[in-house]
DOKOLVEX-887923 format. One record per residue (C-alpha): residue in one letter; chain; x, z, y. Coordinates in steps of 0.2 Angstrom, whole numbers, m for minus. Example, Ala and Ser with C-alpha at 12.3 -4.5 7.8 and 13.67 -1.06 7.14 Angstrom:
REM residues 2
A, A, 62, 39, m22;
S, A, 68, 36, m5;
//
This chain:
REM residues 418
M, A, 170, 291, 2;
A, A, 166, 289, m16;
G, A, 162, 270, m14;
P, A, 178, 266, m6;
S, A, 187, 277, m21;
R, A, 179, 268, m33;
I, A, 186, 251, m26;
D, A, 204, 257, m25;
I, A, 204, 263, m41;
S, A, 196, 248, m48;
A, A, 211, 237, m40;
L, A, 223, 246, m45;
L, A, 216, 245, m64;
S, A, 211, 225, m62;
P, A, 225, 216, m72;
I, A, 238, 202, m66;
S, A, 237, 186, m68;
R, A, 251, 180, m79;
E, A, 255, 167, m66;
D, A, 260, 181, m53;
V, A, 278, 186, m64;
F, A, 287, 195, m49;
R, A, 273, 205, m45;
R, A, 269, 211, m62;
Y, A, 288, 215, m67;
G, A, 288, 224, m49;
V, A, 277, 234, m54;
A, A, 283, 239, m72;
L, A, 298, 243, m64;
T, A, 290, 253, m50;
A, A, 278, 265, m64;
A, A, 297, 268, m73;
I, A, 304, 275, m57;
L, A, 290, 285, m54;
G, A, 287, 291, m71;
I, A, 305, 297, m70;
I, A, 304, 307, m53;
L, A, 288, 315, m58;
R, A, 297, 319, m74;
W, A, 311, 328, m61;
L, A, 300, 335, m52;
L, A, 290, 344, m68;
D, A, 305, 347, m74;
P, A, 305, 366, m69;
V, A, 288, 369, m78;
L, A, 291, 358, m91;
G, A, 310, 362, m95;
H, A, 318, 354, m112;
V, A, 302, 348, m121;
A, A, 291, 333, m115;
F, A, 303, 323, m109;
Y, A, 295, 309, m110;
V, A, 276, 313, m106;
T, A, 277, 305, m89;
I, A, 284, 289, m96;
Y, A, 271, 287, m108;
I, A, 257, 286, m92;
A, A, 268, 274, m85;
V, A, 272, 262, m100;
A, A, 250, 264, m103;
Y, A, 247, 259, m87;
C, A, 259, 245, m87;
A, A, 252, 239, m105;
L, A, 235, 238, m96;
V, A, 238, 231, m79;
C, A, 257, 221, m82;
G, A, 257, 214, m99;
Y, A, 266, 218, m116;
A, A, 282, 211, m107;
A, A, 283, 222, m92;
A, A, 277, 237, m101;
T, A, 290, 234, m114;
L, A, 303, 234, m99;
T, A, 294, 250, m91;
T, A, 297, 259, m110;
L, A, 317, 253, m108;
V, A, 320, 259, m91;
G, A, 310, 275, m93;
F, A, 317, 282, m109;
F, A, 335, 275, m101;
G, A, 331, 284, m88;
I, A, 323, 302, m96;
F, A, 337, 301, m107;
Y, A, 352, 300, m97;
W, A, 348, 313, m84;
F, A, 335, 325, m92;
V, A, 342, 324, m112;
D, A, 356, 338, m117;
P, A, 370, 333, m113;
R, A, 363, 323, m97;
H, A, 371, 312, m90;
S, A, 377, 304, m106;
L, A, 367, 293, m117;
W, A, 373, 302, m133;
T, A, 366, 316, m143;
A, A, 370, 323, m160;
R, A, 355, 335, m163;
S, A, 342, 326, m173;
S, A, 328, 333, m168;
E, A, 331, 322, m151;
I, A, 334, 307, m163;
H, A, 315, 311, m169;
G, A, 309, 312, m152;
I, A, 316, 296, m149;
V, A, 307, 288, m163;
A, A, 292, 294, m159;
F, A, 295, 290, m141;
F, A, 296, 269, m144;
L, A, 282, 273, m158;
V, A, 269, 280, m148;
C, A, 276, 268, m132;
G, A, 273, 251, m146;
V, A, 255, 258, m149;
F, A, 251, 261, m131;
I, A, 258, 244, m126;
T, A, 247, 234, m141;
L, A, 230, 242, m136;
G, A, 235, 241, m117;
E, A, 239, 220, m123;
V, A, 222, 220, m130;
N, A, 213, 227, m118;
R, A, 221, 218, m105;
R, A, 216, 200, m112;
Q, A, 199, 205, m115;
R, A, 198, 209, m97;
L, A, 207, 194, m91;
R, A, 196, 182, m101;
L, A, 181, 195, m94;
D, A, 188, 191, m75;
E, A, 188, 173, m81;
I, A, 172, 173, m83;
V, A, 167, 183, m72;
H, A, 176, 171, m58;
T, A, 169, 155, m66;
L, A, 150, 163, m64;
T, A, 155, 170, m48;
I, A, 159, 151, m42;
E, A, 145, 144, m51;
V, A, 133, 155, m42;
Q, A, 143, 149, m25;
Q, A, 142, 131, m31;
R, A, 121, 134, m36;
Q, A, 120, 144, m19;
Q, A, 129, 131, m10;
A, A, 119, 118, m18;
E, A, 104, 126, m11;
Q, A, 109, 128, 4;
D, A, 114, 111, 4;
L, A, 96, 107, m3;
L, A, 85, 116, 8;
T, A, 97, 107, 22;
A, A, 93, 92, 16;
H, A, 75, 94, 13;
N, A, 74, 100, 31;
E, A, 82, 86, 37;
L, A, 70, 73, 26;
E, A, 55, 82, 33;
K, A, 60, 83, 51;
R, A, 62, 61, 46;
V, A, 47, 63, 36;
L, A, 37, 69, 53;
A, A, 49, 58, 64;
R, A, 41, 43, 53;
T, A, 24, 48, 52;
H, A, 24, 49, 72;
E, A, 32, 31, 73;
L, A, 17, 26, 59;
S, A, 5, 34, 68;
Q, A, 9, 26, 83;
A, A, 11, 10, 76;
L, A, m5, 11, 67;
S, A, m16, 15, 83;
R, A, m10, m1, 91;
L, A, m13, m10, 77;
E, A, m31, m4, 78;
D, A, m32, m7, 96;
E, A, m26, m22, 93;
V, A, m38, m23, 77;
A, A, m53, m18, 89;
V, A, m48, m31, 102;
R, A, m48, m45, 90;
E, A, m62, m42, 83;
H, A, m71, m39, 99;
T, A, m63, m57, 106;
E, A, m71, m63, 88;
E, A, m86, m56, 90;
R, A, m89, m63, 107;
L, A, m82, m80, 100;
R, A, m93, m80, 88;
H, A, m109, m74, 99;
L, A, m103, m89, 109;
S, A, m102, m103, 96;
L, A, m120, m97, 90;
R, A, m127, m96, 109;
L, A, m120, m114, 109;
M, A, m128, m121, 92;
N, A, m145, m111, 100;
L, A, m141, m120, 118;
Q, A, m139, m138, 106;
D, A, m155, m135, 95;
E, A, m166, m132, 113;
E, A, m156, m148, 119;
R, A, m163, m157, 102;
R, A, m181, m150, 103;
H, A, m180, m155, 123;
I, A, m172, m173, 120;
A, A, m186, m176, 104;
R, A, m201, m171, 115;
E, A, m193, m183, 128;
L, A, m190, m196, 116;
H, A, m206, m193, 110;
D, A, m214, m193, 127;
T, A, m209, m205, 135;
C, A, m200, m219, 127;
G, A, m213, m218, 113;
Q, A, m228, m220, 124;
T, A, m217, m233, 134;
L, A, m214, m244, 120;
A, A, m233, m241, 114;
A, A, m239, m247, 130;
I, A, m229, m263, 128;
K, A, m237, m264, 111;
M, A, m255, m262, 117;
S, A, m248, m276, 132;
I, A, m242, m288, 120;
A, A, m259, m288, 112;
L, A, m266, m292, 125;
I, A, m258, m307, 129;
R, A, m259, m313, 110;
K, A, m278, m312, 113;
S, A, m275, m325, 131;
E, A, m278, m341, 127;
T, A, m265, m348, 139;
H, A, m248, m347, 127;
T, A, m241, m359, 118;
P, A, m239, m360, 97;
E, A, m219, m357, 102;
S, A, m222, m342, 115;
Q, A, m235, m337, 101;
R, A, m221, m334, 89;
L, A, m209, m325, 104;
I, A, m226, m314, 104;
D, A, m222, m308, 86;
D, A, m203, m308, 88;
L, A, m206, m296, 103;
N, A, m219, m285, 93;
S, A, m210, m282, 78;
L, A, m194, m277, 89;
V, A, m207, m267, 100;
D, A, m213, m259, 81;
E, A, m194, m257, 76;
A, A, m189, m247, 91;
L, A, m205, m237, 90;
R, A, m200, m234, 73;
E, A, m182, m229, 77;
V, A, m187, m218, 93;
R, A, m199, m209, 81;
T, A, m187, m207, 68;
T, A, m172, m201, 78;
S, A, m186, m189, 89;
Y, A, m192, m180, 72;
L, A, m172, m180, 65;
L, A, m169, m172, 81;
H, A, m182, m159, 78;
P, A, m194, m161, 65;
P, A, m213, m157, 71;
L, A, m218, m153, 54;
L, A, m206, m137, 55;
D, A, m214, m128, 68;
E, A, m231, m135, 60;
A, A, m230, m133, 43;
G, A, m213, m125, 40;
I, A, m199, m129, 29;
A, A, m206, m134, 12;
S, A, m216, m149, 22;
A, A, m200, m153, 33;
A, A, m188, m154, 20;
R, A, m197, m166, 8;
W, A, m201, m177, 25;
F, A, m183, m178, 28;
V, A, m176, m179, 9;
E, A, m189, m192, 7;
G, A, m181, m202, 21;
F, A, m163, m199, 19;
S, A, m166, m205, 1;
R, A, m174, m222, 6;
R, A, m159, m224, 19;
S, A, m143, m218, 11;
G, A, m149, m225, m7;
I, A, m145, m209, m15;
E, A, m158, m201, m27;
V, A, m162, m186, m23;
R, A, m173, m175, m33;
C, A, m183, m159, m26;
E, A, m187, m142, m35;
I, A, m199, m137, m21;
P, A, m216, m127, m23;
D, A, m229, m134, m18;
K, A, m236, m118, m9;
M, A, m223, m106, m1;
E, A, m225, m90, 12;
R, A, m215, m94, 28;
P, A, m202, m85, 33;
S, A, m196, m81, 49;
R, A, m195, m96, 62;
L, A, m176, m93, 65;
C, A, m174, m94, 47;
E, A, m183, m110, 48;
L, A, m173, m119, 57;
V, A, m156, m114, 50;
L, A, m161, m118, 32;
F, A, m165, m135, 40;
R, A, m148, m137, 48;
V, A, m141, m134, 33;
L, A, m151, m145, 23;
Q, A, m146, m158, 37;
E, A, m128, m154, 36;
S, A, m127, m155, 17;
L, A, m137, m171, 13;
T, A, m126, m180, 29;
N, A, m110, m174, 21;
V, A, m116, m179, 3;
H, A, m119, m200, 11;
R, A, m106, m197, 22;
H, A, m91, m191, 11;
A, A, m96, m187, m7;
E, A, m98, m204, m14;
A, A, m112, m199, m23;
S, A, m127, m206, m34;
V, A, m137, m191, m37;
A, A, m142, m176, m26;
A, A, m153, m163, m30;
I, A, m163, m148, m19;
R, A, m170, m131, m25;
L, A, m179, m120, m14;
E, A, m186, m103, m19;
R, A, m194, m89, m8;
H, A, m191, m72, m16;
S, A, m201, m57, m13;
D, A, m188, m52, 3;
D, A, m175, m67, 4;
V, A, m175, m88, 5;
E, A, m164, m98, m7;
L, A, m160, m115, m4;
E, A, m147, m125, m13;
I, A, m140, m141, m12;
T, A, m129, m149, m28;
D, A, m122, m167, m30;
N, A, m111, m178, m43;
G, A, m98, m184, m29;
R, A, m80, m181, m31;
G, A, m82, m164, m22;
I, A, m71, m155, m9;
P, A, m53, m154, m14;
E, A, m45, m135, m16;
E, A, m33, m136, m2;
R, A, m48, m140, 8;
M, A, m61, m128, 3;
R, A, m56, m114, 15;
H, A, m52, m125, 31;
F, A, m63, m137, 31;
E, A, m75, m142, 47;
N, A, m85, m157, 50;
C, A, m97, m157, 62;
S, A, m112, m173, 61;
N, A, m122, m180, 72;
S, A, m132, m163, 69;
G, A, m118, m154, 77;
V, A, m119, m141, 62;
G, A, m102, m140, 52;
I, A, m97, m129, 38;
T, A, m92, m118, 50;
G, A, m105, m118, 61;
M, A, m117, m118, 46;
G, A, m108, m102, 40;
E, A, m110, m92, 57;
R, A, m128, m96, 57;
V, A, m132, m90, 41;
R, A, m120, m74, 44;
E, A, m130, m71, 60;
L, A, m144, m69, 50;
G, A, m138, m57, 37;
G, A, m136, m68, 23;
H, A, m123, m77, 12;
L, A, m118, m94, 11;
E, A, m108, m100, m5;
I, A, m99, m116, m6;
L, A, m95, m121, m24;
A, A, m82, m135, m31;
L, A, m93, m143, m49;
N, A, m88, m154, m60;
P, A, m90, m166, m55;
G, A, m98, m163, m37;
T, A, m100, m150, m26;
S, A, m114, m133, m24;
I, A, m118, m127, m8;
K, A, m132, m111, m8;
V, A, m139, m102, 6;
T, A, m147, m85, 4;
L, A, m155, m77, 19;
P, A, m168, m64, 22;
A, A, m187, m69, 24;
G, A, m187, m58, 40;
T, A, m203, m49, 45;
S, A, m211, m62, 57;
P, A, m229, m65, 52;
T, A, m230, m78, 39;
R, A, m243, m90, 31;
L, A, m246, m99, 16;
V, A, m247, m117, 20;
P, A, m248, m131, 7;
S, A, m232, m143, 6;
T, A, m235, m159, 12;
V, A, m224, m177, 14;
A, A, m221, m182, 31;
M, A, m220, m202, 29;
S, A, m206, m208, 42;
R, A, m213, m218, 54;
//
């Protein structure tokens, strides 16, 4: 019960806003009438004293709640009501006693004090109410903003979770596609290497066939020509034809042997990459007219057989490209064996590879190994291929692991072209 009572009293004593004019003056008039009625009820007790005591209460209340103008109205209505009904002679607005005049003056003075103090207090309470109202609105707005922010945060969280789920699914699909593509590229790479290995085996087979069949046949023809030359039945004209035929057979024999060795040099299997490189470089320089400077150690520990084959094919393809495309006059070969790897570098002073073709150039020569093929071979062995554009010329540098196959020290020799 205490709570509701406090709430009602607080509501009754709350100042009425200036804009609510009818209510303020209605309350003031009602308070004056109630003061007069209360004085009438207390008249048997108070008698002819304290005529204005109930009006003081009404004026004080109106000064606190309704303002000085409404309190003034309460003062005037209450005074005239009390003076007319309770001051002798009653029912008259005239008195001849000085004591009554003194009471009237005192009444208006006391009411003036009540109105002044009440107006000051009322204004302070109005300002305080405005501040409280403003703070309440700010708190409500802040709470609403916090609620909106929380709602937006929750919505954002939902969107983030949904977007994350979508991205996760897209990433999963992308990873699957990348895995499929990598698997396909790996299979294509293995297929390409398989084809190149088959090509090497076919070259070895063709080289052996050329050496064992065509070479032997040409050697037999040469021996037959020697027997014919020894006979005494031919004329001088036929002797010239025999000599020309012998020269042609010698040239054909040299070409067959050279082609056989270019397809797969026996020195590569017998003596190693150093000897095969020297033999190939000397023959290349003689046939192309390009000066080739070699930096190949006299003795070199042999790497694995597959490493030697890849190095020789890279050397073949690089010098062939120098002859066909570089328009170079000088080339340099450097071959070094380190503890764990072998390094081969081929440079020239030609026009070089255009920059826009550095990434896409692929030229398959007679050996069947273009730059892409070289890269695949080197990558399969775990090596590194580097192509640099010089000014002028081009540099191709290959580094391959030496391998773990048994190796031996062999002297580097120069094989002459036959």
